[in-house]
C-alpha positions in Angstrom: 5.6 9.4 -15.7 7.2 7.8 -12.6 8.3 9.9 -9.6 10.5 8.8 -6.8 11.9 10.1 -3.5 15.3 8.9 -2.6 18.6 9.4 -0.8 21.9 9.7 -2.8 25.3 10.5 -1.2 23.5 11.3 2.0 21.2 13.8 0.3 17.4 13.6 0.2 15.9 14.3 -3.2 12.9 13.7 -5.4 12.8 13.3 -9.2 11.6 11.6 -12.3 12.4 7.9 -13.0 13.2 6.9 -16.6 15.3 4.1 -18.2 16.8 2.7 -15.0 17.8 6.2 -13.7 16.4 8.9 -11.6 16.6 12.5 -12.7 16.5 14.8 -9.6 14.2 17.9 -9.7 15.9 21.2 -10.3 15.3 22.3 -6.7 14.8 20.1 -3.6 11.0 19.7 -3.1 8.6 17.3 -1.5 6.7 15.3 -4.0 3.6 15.9 -1.9 4.0 19.7 -2.4 4.2 19.3 -6.1 1.1 17.1 -6.1 -0.7 19.8 -4.1 0.2 22.4 -6.7 -1.5 20.3 -9.4 -0.7 17.6 -11.9 0.5 20.2 -14.4 3.1 21.5 -12.0 4.3 18.0 -11.2 4.6 17.0 -14.8 6.4 20.3 -15.6 9.0 19.6 -12.9 9.4 16.1 -14.3 10.0 17.3 -17.8 12.6 19.9 -16.6 14.4 17.2 -14.6 14.5 14.8 -17.6 16.3 17.4 -19.8 18.1 19.5 -17.3 19.5 17.4 -14.4 22.3 14.8 -14.2 20.7 11.4 -13.8 21.7 8.9 -11.1 21.4 5.1 -11.6 18.6 3.6 -9.5 21.1 1.1 -8.2 23.0 3.9 -6.5 20.1 5.3 -4.5 18.0 4.3 -1.5 14.4 4.6 -2.4 12.2 6.3 0.2 8.4 6.2 0.1 7.4 8.3 -2.9 5.4 10.6 -0.7 4.5 11.0 3.0 0.7 10.7 2.8 -1.5 12.8 5.1 -4.0 9.9 5.3 -4.0 6.2 4.4 -7.3 4.5 3.9 -7.0 0.7 3.5 -9.9 -1.1 1.9 -11.0 -4.8 1.6 -12.0 -5.1 -2.1 -11.0 -8.7 -2.9 -13.7 -11.2 -2.1 -11.3 -14.2 -2.3 -9.2 -12.6 0.5 -12.2 -11.9 2.7 -13.5 -15.5 2.1 -10.1 -17.0 3.0 -9.8 -15.1 6.2 -13.4 -15.9 7.2 -12.9 -19.6 6.5 -10.2 -19.6 9.2 -12.9 -18.6 11.7 -15.4 -21.1 10.4 -17.3 -18.2 8.8 -18.3 -16.8 5.4 -18.2 -13.4 3.8 -20.6 -11.2 5.7 -23.5 -9.7 3.8 -22.4 -6.2 4.9 -19.2 -6.6 2.9 -21.1 -6.5 -0.3 -22.9 -3.2 0.5 -20.0 -0.8 0.4 -16.2 -0.8 0.1 -15.2 -0.9 3.7 -11.9 0.6 4.9 -10.0 1.6 8.0 -7.5 4.4 8.6 -3.9 3.2 9.1 -0.8 5.0 10.4 0.8 7.4 7.9 3.8 7.7 10.2 4.7 4.1 9.7 5.3 4.4 5.9 8.7 2.9 4.8 10.5 2.6 1.5 10.7 -0.1 -1.1 13.8 -1.8 0.3 13.8 -0.8 3.9 14.1 -3.4 6.6 10.9 -4.2 8.6 11.1 -4.9 12.3 8.8 -7.5 13.9 6.2 -5.6 15.9 6.7 -5.8 19.7 5.1 -8.9 21.1 4.2 -10.4 17.6 4.5 -14.1 16.9 2.4 -14.2 13.7 3.8 -11.6 11.3 2.3 -11.3 7.9 2.5 -9.3 4.6 -0.4 -8.0 2.5 0.0 -7.4 -1.3 -2.0 -4.3 -2.4 -2.0 -1.5 -5.0 -2.7 2.0 -3.8 -4.2 5.0 -5.6 -2.9 8.5 -4.7 -5.3 11.4 -4.8 -4.1 14.4 -6.9 -6.7 17.0 -6.2 -9.3 17.7 -3.5 -12.9 16.7 -3.8 -16.0 16.0 -1.8 -19.2 13.9 -2.4 -17.8 12.8 -5.7 -19.7 10.4 -8.1 -17.4 7.7 -9.5 -17.3 9.2 -13.0 -15.8 12.4 -11.6 -13.5 10.6 -9.1 -11.2 9.3 -11.9 -9.9 12.8 -12.5 -9.0 13.1 -8.8 -6.7 10.0 -8.9 -3.1 11.1 -9.8 -1.4 7.8 -9.9 -0.6 4.4 -8.3 2.0 2.7 -6.2 2.5 -0.7 -4.5 1.4 -1.0 -0.9 2.4 -3.8 1.6 0.2 -3.6 4.7 2.4 -5.5 7.2 0.2 -7.2 9.8 0.8 -8.6 13.3 -2.0 -11.2 13.1 -2.0 -12.3 16.7 -2.1 -8.7 18.0 -4.8 -7.8 15.4 -7.0 -10.8 16.3 -6.9 -9.9 20.0 -7.6 -6.2 19.7 -10.4 -6.6 17.1 -12.5 -8.4 19.7 -12.9 -4.9 21.3 -14.9 -4.0 18.1 -12.8 -1.0 17.1 -10.9 -2.5 14.2 -7.2 -3.1 13.8 -4.7 -0.8 15.6 -1.4 -2.1 16.9 -1.8 -5.1 14.7 -1.1 -2.7 11.7 1.0 0.0 13.4 4.6 -0.9 12.7 5.2 -0.6 9.0 3.5 0.1 5.6 5.6 -0.1 2.5 4.9 2.3 -0.3 6.9 2.2 -3.5 9.0 1.8 -5.5 7.6 5.1 -7.0 4.5 6.9 -8.0 3.2 5.9 -11.5 0.9 8.5 -13.1 -2.6 7.2 -14.0 -2.1 7.6 -17.7 0.6 5.0 -17.8 -1.8 2.3 -16.6 -4.8 3.3 -18.7 -3.8 0.7 -21.4 -4.4 -2.0 -18.8 -8.0 -0.9 -18.1 -10.6 -3.5 -19.0 -14.1 -2.9 -20.4 -15.6 -3.1 -16.9 -13.4 -0.2 -15.8 -10.9 -2.2 -13.7 -7.1 -2.0 -14.1 -6.0 -5.5 -15.1 -2.5 -6.0 -13.7 -0.7 -9.1 -12.6 0.1 -9.1 -8.8 2.8 -11.5 -7.4 4.3 -12.0 -4.0 7.4 -14.1 -3.1 8.9 -15.0 0.2 12.6 -15.8 0.0 12.3 -16.2 -3.8 9.4 -18.6 -3.7 6.0 -17.5 -5.1 3.3 -17.8 -2.5 0.6 -15.7 -4.0 -0.6 -14.4 -7.4 -3.7 -12.6 -8.5 -5.0 -9.9 -10.9 -6.0 -6.4 -9.8 -9.1 -6.7 -11.9 -10.5 -9.1 -9.3 -11.3 -6.1 -7.1 -15.0 -5.8 -6.3 -15.0 -2.0 -6.7 -12.9 0.2 -8.9 -10.5 2.8 -7.5 -12.9 5.5 -8.7 -15.8 3.9 -6.7 -13.5 3.7 -3.7 -12.5 7.4 -4.0 -16.2 8.3 -4.4 -17.0 6.4 -1.2 -14.0 8.0 0.7 -15.3 11.5 -0.3 -18.8 10.8 0.9 -19.6 13.5 3.5 -16.0 14.6 3.7 -12.9 15.7 1.8 -10.2 13.8 0.1 -7.1 15.8 -0.5 -3.8 15.7 -2.5 -1.6 12.9 -1.3 -4.3 10.8 0.4 -3.6 7.1 -0.2 -6.4 4.5 -1.0 -5.2 0.9 -0.6 -7.0 -1.7 -2.7 -6.9 -4.2 0.2 -5.1 -7.5 0.1 -5.5 -9.4 -3.2 -6.7 -13.1 -3.1 -5.0 -16.3 -4.0 -2.2 -16.0 -1.4 -2.0 -12.2 -1.2 -1.3 -12.7 2.5 -0.4 -15.6 4.8 -3.5 -15.3 6.9 -5.7 -16.2 3.9 -3.7 -19.3 3.3 -3.8 -20.2 7.0 -7.6 -19.9 6.9 -7.9 -22.1 3.8 -5.3 -24.7 5.0 -6.5 -24.9 8.5 -2.9 -24.5 9.9 0.0 -22.0 10.0 1.4 -23.1 6.6 3.4 -21.3 5.1 4.8 -20.2 8.5 4.6 -16.7 9.9 7.4 -14.4 8.8 10.6 -14.4 10.9 13.8 -12.3 10.9 15.8 -13.0 7.8 12.7 -13.5 5.5 12.5 -11.3 2.5 9.1 -10.4 0.9 9.1 -9.3 -2.7 6.0 -7.9 -4.4 5.8 -7.2 -8.1 2.9 -5.4 -9.9 2.7 -5.2 -13.6 3.1 -1.7 -14.9 4.4 -0.3 -11.6 7.5 -2.3 -10.5 8.6 -4.2 -7.4 9.3 -3.7 -3.7 11.4 -6.0 -1.5 11.7 -5.8 2.3 13.6 -8.0 4.7 12.2 -8.8 8.2 14.5 -8.0 11.1 14.3 -8.4 14.9 12.0 -6.0 16.7 12.0 -4.8 20.3 10.3 -6.4 23.3 7.0 -4.7 24.3 7.0 -2.5 27.3 4.5 -4.1 29.6 1.4 -2.2 30.8 -1.0 -3.1 33.6 -4.4 -4.5 32.8 -7.5 -2.3 33.1 -8.5 -1.0 36.5 -11.8 -2.7 36.3 -14.9 -1.4 38.2 -16.3 -4.9 38.4 
């Protein structure tokens, strides 16, 4: 099943997507609330919507993020991406990367829909996209082994981790990881696809083998396969649950794919800003086999409000 959250005729709704249409749920309800009730409750609402509600063409709705996640963990599971970024700094993939699926927490308040405009972050001159797939947790768990973690993954969606590379590079020198460099927007969409729909794409090693493509203004700049991840989503979920809880609606981003999954990887490999950073008017389209496509246009942002430098004790 595919579930979407959308606006139609000024009214916010959620529902089931089928055959180019969306069937609203019987009663207005947050998708996250249905997820928290359990997969059976979510599927039951979808079945009732399919047979009992008047469908609306997808072309007539504005797609919102399928859910408002309580947390977003964004990983780095594609070795080619890590290697390309490292090359730009004259470096190689660190040994520590191979030891565990590293992630950072990003801003759940910055989540936007599949076709929303994206403002350039304040003060950013090197704006970038990042093509990812995200797993959505369906039930709580703690200290999960990977073989049990699969039953905790409800479904998948596309994630674009928009990145202000110049801001990110500066703030990461403080050794706290990315913050304002990742704070303005994260696209989730176009909908939530339940895990069973993608099971036919699972390869013998346990990875989902899906084609990933990203275009800028209609020109393909990156293409990879999801099976090139170094860890499965089940292993990522197990690591996320180590010593803590994962809960319904939590999002686990795969990290940026390789082979042009972001501009910064290409900059690192090319040794120059080519292709150029994103600018107002650019449209970034991401397509993932078995899930769908998202397409966002970059627009002018606002100027940063200046702050004084630190009051140093030196």
